[in-house]
VMD Tcl script that draws the C-alpha trace (Angstrom):
set ca {
  {-12.55 -11.48 -5.34}
  {-14.02 -12.90 -2.12}
  {-11.30 -15.63 -1.98}
  {-8.39 -13.28 -2.30}
  {-6.87 -13.11 1.21}
  {-4.34 -10.65 2.11}
  {-0.87 -12.16 2.50}
  {-0.65 -14.07 6.01}
  {2.70 -15.82 6.10}
  {4.18 -12.78 8.04}
  {1.70 -12.81 10.66}
  {4.00 -14.22 13.41}
  {6.13 -11.20 12.45}
  {3.44 -8.35 12.64}
  {-0.20 -7.83 12.84}
  {-1.67 -4.59 12.56}
  {-4.54 -5.41 15.09}
  {-1.75 -6.21 17.76}
  {0.30 -3.02 17.06}
  {-0.67 -0.18 19.77}
  {0.72 2.31 17.29}
  {-1.36 1.13 14.39}
  {-4.73 2.73 13.22}
  {-5.97 -0.96 13.17}
  {-5.10 -1.62 16.65}
  {-7.58 -4.14 18.35}
  {-9.63 -4.41 15.27}
  {-11.46 -7.78 15.05}
  {-11.96 -9.79 11.93}
  {-14.42 -12.38 11.04}
  {-13.63 -15.26 8.70}
  {-17.17 -15.89 7.68}
  {-19.15 -12.64 7.28}
  {-18.42 -11.03 3.93}
  {-19.91 -7.66 4.29}
  {-17.38 -5.53 2.46}
  {-17.33 -4.99 -1.37}
  {-15.74 -3.41 -4.45}
  {-18.84 -2.70 -6.66}
  {-20.97 -5.86 -6.59}
  {-17.94 -8.14 -5.64}
  {-17.43 -9.22 -2.10}
  {-13.98 -9.33 -0.78}
  {-12.39 -11.42 2.07}
  {-13.30 -10.10 5.64}
  {-9.62 -9.78 6.46}
  {-8.94 -6.56 4.40}
  {-9.03 -3.42 6.09}
  {-11.55 -0.68 5.13}
  {-10.37 3.06 4.70}
  {-13.39 4.90 3.87}
  {-13.15 4.24 0.14}
  {-15.78 2.19 -1.66}
  {-13.39 0.86 -4.21}
  {-10.06 0.34 -2.32}
  {-9.25 -1.73 0.63}
  {-5.74 -2.39 2.23}
  {-3.96 -4.68 4.63}
  {-1.03 -3.42 6.68}
  {1.29 -6.49 6.27}
  {4.25 -5.09 8.02}
  {5.77 -2.02 9.72}
  {9.20 -1.50 11.22}
  {9.29 1.69 13.15}
  {13.12 1.56 13.73}
  {13.87 1.74 10.07}
  {10.76 3.81 9.06}
  {9.21 1.26 6.70}
  {6.09 -0.57 5.78}
  {4.28 -3.06 3.53}
  {0.72 -2.35 2.44}
  {-1.28 -4.79 0.23}
  {-4.12 -3.64 -1.66}
  {-7.28 -4.76 -3.45}
  {-9.78 -3.13 -5.68}
  {-9.73 -0.34 -7.74}
  {-7.79 2.68 -7.24}
  {-10.26 5.46 -8.37}
  {-9.01 8.95 -7.88}
  {-11.44 10.37 -10.44}
  {-14.88 9.22 -8.79}
  {-13.75 8.16 -5.31}
  {-10.67 10.24 -4.83}
  {-8.96 7.17 -3.36}
  {-5.60 9.01 -3.20}
  {-7.05 11.61 -0.77}
  {-8.64 8.90 1.15}
  {-5.45 6.81 1.40}
  {-3.12 9.77 2.15}
  {-5.33 11.32 4.76}
  {-6.68 8.09 6.63}
  {-3.60 5.87 6.31}
  {-0.31 7.47 4.95}
  {-0.55 10.61 7.21}
  {-0.80 8.43 10.35}
  {2.14 6.48 9.31}
  {4.13 9.50 8.27}
  {3.40 10.95 11.92}
  {5.15 7.62 13.22}
  {8.03 8.47 11.14}
  {7.47 5.92 8.36}
  {8.94 7.08 5.14}
  {9.38 3.98 3.16}
  {6.33 2.48 1.36}
  {5.99 -0.67 -0.44}
  {2.58 -1.06 -2.03}
  {1.66 -4.41 -3.07}
  {-0.75 -3.70 -6.08}
  {-1.22 -7.01 -7.72}
  {-4.87 -7.03 -6.67}
  {-5.37 -3.56 -7.81}
  {-7.68 -4.34 -11.00}
  {-8.01 -0.71 -12.45}
  {-6.66 2.80 -11.64}
  {-8.20 6.03 -12.77}
  {-5.92 9.01 -11.75}
  {-7.14 12.52 -11.82}
  {-4.12 14.74 -10.66}
  {-0.67 14.59 -9.09}
  {-1.44 16.64 -6.13}
  {-1.81 14.09 -3.26}
  {1.06 11.92 -4.83}
  {3.43 14.90 -4.80}
  {2.38 15.84 -1.23}
  {3.21 12.27 -0.20}
  {6.47 12.47 -1.72}
  {7.29 15.77 -0.21}
  {6.18 14.50 3.14}
  {8.93 11.72 3.16}
  {11.66 12.98 0.88}
  {13.64 14.69 3.60}
  {13.52 11.47 5.73}
  {15.16 9.61 2.92}
  {11.75 8.16 2.06}
  {10.58 6.43 -1.03}
  {7.38 4.85 -2.52}
  {7.49 1.57 -4.52}
  {4.42 0.13 -6.08}
  {4.73 -3.64 -6.61}
  {3.44 -6.11 -9.38}
  {0.84 -3.40 -10.67}
  {-0.65 -4.79 -13.91}
  {0.26 -3.28 -17.18}
  {-2.93 -1.23 -17.47}
  {-2.53 0.26 -13.99}
  {0.97 1.09 -14.34}
  {0.08 2.69 -17.83}
  {-2.70 4.93 -16.06}
  {-0.10 5.93 -13.30}
  {2.62 6.75 -15.91}
  {0.22 8.70 -18.12}
  {-0.64 10.81 -15.25}
  {3.10 11.32 -14.39}
  {2.77 9.57 -11.20}
  {6.03 7.66 -11.82}
  {7.84 10.91 -10.78}
  {6.68 10.23 -7.22}
  {6.82 6.39 -7.03}
  {8.73 3.59 -8.64}
  {7.26 0.43 -10.02}
  {8.88 -2.79 -9.63}
  {7.96 -6.39 -10.47}
  {9.03 -9.50 -8.15}
  {6.90 -12.50 -8.54}
  {9.15 -13.98 -5.46}
  {8.29 -11.45 -2.87}
  {6.29 -13.85 -0.82}
  {9.53 -16.15 -0.28}
  {11.33 -13.23 1.38}
  {11.30 -12.06 4.83}
  {10.00 -8.44 5.03}
  {13.21 -6.97 6.62}
  {15.30 -8.55 4.08}
  {12.78 -7.32 1.26}
  {12.76 -3.83 2.66}
  {16.59 -3.75 2.99}
  {16.86 -5.02 -0.90}
  {14.36 -2.36 -2.19}
  {15.99 0.25 -0.21}
  {19.52 -0.64 -1.54}
  {18.26 -0.55 -5.16}
  {16.49 2.78 -4.43}
  {19.87 4.31 -2.99}
  {21.51 3.30 -6.16}
  {18.69 4.66 -8.42}
  {18.91 8.03 -6.48}
  {22.85 8.21 -6.58}
  {22.63 7.71 -10.46}
}
mol new
graphics top color blue
foreach p $ca { graphics top sphere $p radius 0.5 }
foreach p [lrange $ca 0 end-1] q [lrange $ca 1 end] { graphics top cylinder $p $q radius 0.2 }
display resetview
């Protein structure tokens, strides 16, 4: 896991550590000190800690004008033991919603496992953004992770999509494309 870096090809468009509105503003990163881990596995130092021992993120892109963000994740999404959804909601999502972000793309291809305990925080998140025309999309989850979310009925609050080509898109085009498909889904 230590060699899995957050996606970096959009850094010329957005970096959270240079965004004065970001919770990660002025954060400094090391390329050589590996001091964060998920269980016994070190992860790359470019990932951002959110007060969870099992889940880390990278805020890849935020567009305040359209109210959208792209968040990449790594680790284990563990609501049962670590209450990761509460941590994510309180430490990251609430901050973004306060900045009028209502469209969330969660890149979850590096989330190895998920253990979901209840729908409460997912429902709260959805309620927070619904009136703003918001949505939550989880991208490229493994089948086992998606299955865990679906068994817990979380798919009522977020959609799951698969797109192996996402790295070839510019973030604004990609957000627009997903928004268009979400608008069609809502209209049906």
